[in-house]
Legacy VTK file of the C-alpha trace (Angstrom):
# vtk DataFile Version 3.0
C-alpha trace
ASCII
DATASET POLYDATA
POINTS 343 float
-7.357 -20.546 8.439
-7.164 -16.797 8.906
-3.646 -16.940 10.231
-2.525 -19.240 7.381
-4.064 -16.874 4.794
-2.441 -13.807 6.360
0.946 -15.546 6.468
0.649 -16.563 2.770
-0.285 -13.039 1.714
2.435 -11.390 3.868
5.072 -13.853 2.780
4.314 -13.527 -0.976
4.351 -9.721 -0.755
7.581 -9.558 1.279
9.342 -12.079 -1.037
8.338 -9.960 -4.026
9.745 -6.824 -2.312
13.075 -8.435 -1.487
13.132 -9.937 -4.949
13.257 -6.438 -6.333
16.473 -5.725 -4.298
17.876 -9.107 -5.224
17.316 -8.764 -8.990
18.637 -5.248 -9.163
21.650 -6.184 -7.013
22.500 -9.075 -9.381
21.969 -6.849 -12.388
24.506 -4.360 -11.010
27.032 -7.042 -10.153
26.618 -6.849 -6.358
27.424 -9.897 -4.265
24.238 -11.067 -2.423
25.228 -12.958 0.784
21.746 -14.043 1.898
18.157 -13.904 0.695
15.758 -14.796 3.491
12.068 -14.800 4.379
11.043 -14.116 7.964
12.870 -13.015 11.088
14.501 -14.711 14.029
16.168 -18.159 14.112
16.772 -19.958 10.840
14.672 -23.114 10.414
15.933 -23.973 6.862
18.704 -22.796 4.581
20.436 -23.856 1.450
23.374 -22.247 -0.365
23.419 -21.918 -4.160
26.457 -20.303 -5.568
27.496 -17.359 -3.445
24.025 -16.756 -1.871
22.409 -18.454 1.095
18.644 -18.778 0.775
16.952 -19.051 4.186
13.586 -19.469 5.822
13.329 -17.993 9.344
10.980 -18.802 12.202
8.894 -15.593 12.407
6.790 -15.283 9.245
6.968 -11.480 9.066
9.777 -9.556 7.327
12.657 -10.653 5.130
15.954 -9.412 3.856
18.311 -9.326 0.887
21.809 -9.048 2.560
24.522 -7.690 0.313
28.324 -7.457 0.761
29.312 -3.975 1.979
25.723 -2.844 2.469
26.143 -1.607 6.063
29.956 -1.615 6.402
33.060 -0.971 4.413
34.261 -3.874 2.193
37.254 -4.176 -0.183
35.320 -6.658 -2.402
35.006 -5.149 -5.861
31.443 -6.558 -5.989
30.436 -4.940 -2.677
27.405 -2.645 -2.524
29.605 0.283 -1.246
31.859 0.020 -4.241
29.104 0.715 -6.791
28.150 4.100 -8.166
25.430 6.201 -6.482
23.033 5.585 -9.292
23.540 1.813 -9.074
22.920 1.868 -5.333
19.802 3.988 -5.729
18.471 1.423 -8.301
19.020 -1.435 -5.806
17.380 0.395 -2.793
14.424 1.682 -4.786
13.772 -1.638 -6.447
11.959 -3.082 -3.354
9.175 -0.500 -3.174
8.942 -0.323 -6.932
8.394 -4.140 -7.077
5.572 -3.694 -4.469
3.820 -1.259 -6.801
4.387 -3.626 -9.699
2.903 -6.557 -7.696
0.012 -4.379 -6.627
-0.677 -3.410 -10.264
-0.543 -7.039 -11.533
-2.865 -8.169 -8.731
-5.168 -5.241 -9.455
-5.410 -6.161 -13.174
-6.287 -9.697 -12.121
-8.822 -8.564 -9.505
-10.639 -6.189 -11.905
-10.527 -8.762 -14.671
-12.362 -11.179 -12.396
-14.617 -8.918 -10.265
-14.976 -5.798 -12.446
-14.801 -2.283 -11.062
-17.254 -0.001 -9.237
-17.914 2.650 -11.856
-18.805 6.154 -10.415
-22.271 5.908 -11.948
-25.259 6.964 -9.809
-27.948 4.377 -9.217
-30.239 6.489 -7.143
-30.445 9.903 -5.561
-31.890 10.261 -2.089
-34.651 12.772 -1.451
-33.758 15.693 0.841
-30.011 15.386 0.294
-27.709 17.861 -1.472
-27.206 15.705 -4.653
-30.966 15.863 -5.399
-31.141 19.565 -4.657
-28.190 20.184 -7.046
-30.018 18.377 -9.867
-27.947 15.201 -10.010
-29.914 12.236 -11.433
-29.615 8.391 -11.615
-27.385 7.458 -14.533
-25.102 10.445 -14.108
-21.369 9.551 -13.990
-19.186 11.466 -11.543
-15.930 12.447 -13.209
-14.289 14.892 -10.745
-14.455 16.110 -7.159
-12.844 19.540 -6.638
-10.746 18.830 -9.785
-9.666 15.386 -8.496
-10.357 12.783 -11.242
-12.771 10.030 -10.166
-12.545 6.524 -11.768
-14.295 4.490 -8.994
-17.337 5.014 -6.863
-15.117 4.196 -3.828
-13.166 7.374 -4.506
-16.315 9.372 -3.791
-16.586 7.624 -0.332
-12.815 8.204 0.126
-13.186 11.911 -0.621
-16.094 12.309 1.765
-14.228 10.507 4.510
-11.097 12.733 4.263
-13.018 15.934 3.665
-16.093 15.587 6.009
-18.648 18.367 5.544
-16.551 20.341 3.089
-18.080 22.058 0.123
-17.224 20.168 -3.037
-17.389 20.966 -6.734
-18.827 17.913 -8.451
-18.281 17.348 -12.220
-20.507 14.735 -13.879
-21.451 13.504 -17.319
-24.981 13.136 -18.573
-25.695 12.211 -22.185
-22.234 12.977 -23.295
-22.223 16.455 -21.780
-20.324 17.549 -18.714
-21.962 19.517 -15.933
-20.623 21.036 -12.713
-22.388 21.768 -9.485
-21.187 22.785 -6.024
-22.513 20.624 -3.098
-22.138 20.773 0.678
-22.611 17.226 2.149
-25.332 16.713 4.720
-24.681 15.070 8.079
-26.598 11.825 8.556
-27.474 11.588 12.234
-28.265 7.880 12.041
-25.128 6.812 10.215
-23.037 9.579 11.785
-21.118 10.768 8.705
-21.560 13.323 5.955
-23.355 12.200 2.722
-24.152 13.541 -0.724
-27.264 11.372 -0.921
-26.275 9.121 -3.794
-25.800 5.398 -4.200
-23.555 3.212 -6.428
-24.791 1.248 -9.447
-22.528 -1.649 -8.465
-19.656 -3.377 -10.209
-19.184 -3.106 -14.000
-17.649 -6.043 -15.908
-14.219 -5.333 -17.347
-12.624 -6.309 -20.642
-8.920 -7.243 -20.690
-8.036 -3.772 -21.916
-10.199 -2.101 -19.256
-8.594 -4.279 -16.532
-5.108 -3.129 -17.678
-6.188 0.466 -17.584
-8.241 0.371 -14.327
-5.553 -1.698 -12.621
-3.386 1.461 -12.564
-6.325 3.503 -11.127
-6.790 0.878 -8.438
-3.145 1.053 -7.308
-3.371 4.848 -7.370
-6.453 4.685 -5.203
-4.673 2.640 -2.500
-1.591 4.858 -2.666
-3.817 7.982 -2.197
-5.573 6.306 0.665
-2.261 5.491 2.399
-0.858 9.050 1.903
-4.082 10.677 3.082
-4.059 8.379 6.169
-0.494 9.332 6.977
-1.409 13.017 6.582
-4.210 12.567 9.149
-1.757 10.809 11.485
0.791 13.613 11.174
-1.735 16.315 11.714
-3.284 14.545 14.717
-6.643 13.788 13.140
-6.078 10.178 13.952
-3.914 8.621 16.722
-1.393 5.818 16.891
-4.086 3.736 18.641
-5.927 3.636 15.293
-2.978 2.106 13.388
-3.157 -1.650 12.523
-0.228 -3.992 12.618
0.182 -7.769 11.838
-2.439 -8.719 14.448
-4.944 -6.198 13.165
-4.454 -7.289 9.546
-4.912 -10.951 10.515
-8.216 -9.835 12.163
-9.204 -8.081 8.900
-8.331 -11.208 6.924
-10.398 -13.264 9.300
-13.392 -11.024 9.125
-13.193 -11.002 5.336
-12.828 -14.758 5.177
-15.767 -15.345 7.467
-18.033 -13.039 5.413
-16.918 -14.503 2.073
-16.608 -18.224 2.723
-20.351 -18.834 2.461
-20.235 -17.593 -1.131
-17.540 -20.140 -2.115
-13.790 -20.429 -2.666
-13.755 -18.073 -5.626
-15.259 -15.237 -3.581
-12.727 -15.819 -0.768
-9.853 -15.786 -3.302
-11.105 -12.409 -4.832
-11.388 -10.840 -1.439
-7.910 -12.002 -0.418
-6.616 -10.586 -3.717
-8.100 -7.236 -2.848
-6.404 -7.308 0.564
-3.061 -8.234 -1.030
-3.352 -5.189 -3.332
-3.920 -2.906 -0.394
-1.013 -4.347 1.639
1.460 -4.303 -1.298
0.680 -0.723 -2.298
0.783 0.287 1.403
4.144 -1.411 1.927
5.555 0.376 -1.122
4.495 3.782 0.162
5.654 3.097 3.748
9.072 1.875 2.590
9.636 5.128 0.606
9.118 7.324 3.635
12.320 9.233 4.354
12.803 7.541 7.771
15.919 5.788 8.993
16.117 1.974 8.431
13.523 2.145 5.691
14.356 2.219 1.978
13.295 5.829 1.826
15.808 6.672 4.578
18.615 5.006 2.682
17.584 6.873 -0.497
17.905 10.136 1.438
21.541 9.366 2.260
22.201 8.341 -1.396
20.661 11.591 -2.734
22.743 13.631 -0.255
25.838 11.724 -1.408
24.950 12.419 -5.093
24.565 16.198 -4.350
27.689 16.629 -2.250
29.721 14.086 -4.317
31.037 12.541 -1.138
29.774 9.565 0.749
28.561 9.954 4.333
30.806 7.697 6.514
29.102 4.263 6.721
29.445 4.072 10.474
27.531 7.324 10.945
24.868 6.233 8.515
24.705 2.856 10.372
24.084 4.654 13.727
21.181 6.562 12.225
19.623 3.401 10.728
20.174 1.524 13.989
18.320 4.215 15.891
15.530 4.084 13.266
15.234 0.322 13.743
14.923 0.742 17.534
12.176 3.368 17.096
10.323 1.277 14.493
10.508 -1.816 16.741
9.105 0.360 19.585
6.262 1.530 17.309
5.525 -2.064 16.292
5.212 -3.087 19.956
2.834 -0.192 20.625
0.738 -0.959 17.510
0.675 -4.691 18.320
-0.424 -3.948 21.884
-3.268 -1.723 20.492
-4.233 -4.487 18.027
-4.462 -7.062 20.806
-6.594 -4.764 22.898
-8.839 -3.986 20.014
-9.236 -7.545 18.819
-9.391 -9.530 22.062
-10.801 -7.106 24.651
LINES 1 344
343 0 1 2 3 4 5 6 7 8 9 10 11 12 13 14 15 16 17 18 19 20 21 22 23 24 25 26 27 28 29 30 31 32 33 34 35 36 37 38 39 40 41 42 43 44 45 46 47 48 49 50 51 52 53 54 55 56 57 58 59 60 61 62 63 64 65 66 67 68 69 70 71 72 73 74 75 76 77 78 79 80 81 82 83 84 85 86 87 88 89 90 91 92 93 94 95 96 97 98 99 100 101 102 103 104 105 106 107 108 109 110 111 112 113 114 115 116 117 118 119 120 121 122 123 124 125 126 127 128 129 130 131 132 133 134 135 136 137 138 139 140 141 142 143 144 145 146 147 148 149 150 151 152 153 154 155 156 157 158 159 160 161 162 163 164 165 166 167 168 169 170 171 172 173 174 175 176 177 178 179 180 181 182 183 184 185 186 187 188 189 190 191 192 193 194 195 196 197 198 199 200 201 202 203 204 205 206 207 208 209 210 211 212 213 214 215 216 217 218 219 220 221 222 223 224 225 226 227 228 229 230 231 232 233 234 235 236 237 238 239 240 241 242 243 244 245 246 247 248 249 250 251 252 253 254 255 256 257 258 259 260 261 262 263 264 265 266 267 268 269 270 271 272 273 274 275 276 277 278 279 280 281 282 283 284 285 286 287 288 289 290 291 292 293 294 295 296 297 298 299 300 301 302 303 304 305 306 307 308 309 310 311 312 313 314 315 316 317 318 319 320 321 322 323 324 325 326 327 328 329 330 331 332 333 334 335 336 337 338 339 340 341 342
């Protein structure tokens, strides 16, 4: 069941990503040769009009293949014949659609489950929050100037800034107060804490869900960017990255924990995972790396600035090298996943 759920989630998110490229390509009059889900050998395909729609064997990945995308073409409807702005729209549409999907799912998730408001339920004796005068019922609004909308953002801040002094802004009785707190290390739990606890989830109205859906997507984007920063600065290693196998394991753990509470709880938890993956995929695809949408956008921006296109064969070499490196990284990450999950 865990593998099936993971495949469904992955497939839906990838289709939506490629749908962004597809819709924008059609809008700009570009000939789409093939729209496929999956990688490897084709197990089913059908042609409608000028486009082949295919399902491939391996359930990860997908593509929207356009005329003249990676090579020269004399077709007037080829990708390379369009203006820089039109091509930027087509390339950027995939990640943008990931953010749109993440937002729609977030609105649905919050509409069903509510949101974890940053309201303090209790203050632990002997910890900095109590010493600073924070009381149950207080609502945290900012951490070092960073706006807080969810209690999970407090945990996120503590995780990425362990032990750092933090200026906490909070509301009490309609008035805003500010205190400076240095988290205390918990020897038993082995991480830094302020000494506060959450009041749990708050039910959301339709308007609240629409509003907080945007905050939810922002939360996952921030989480992804901060994680990438830790990877680049060496605070975490490649061995801590998770690939498809790792995500399947997360889906399985979540399913096993939620199934005893019923189908609705399982669905809500899968919804939350889909928000994370979709937002994460949007961010990762915008990274300025060869073979990714972000790498293609770099070439298009350079072309717009210098008013001259970089030779397609040279750009193709760069993207091919990027694909090789990404495949190598995927092999390493998958190997680490297998070790972590099965050994």
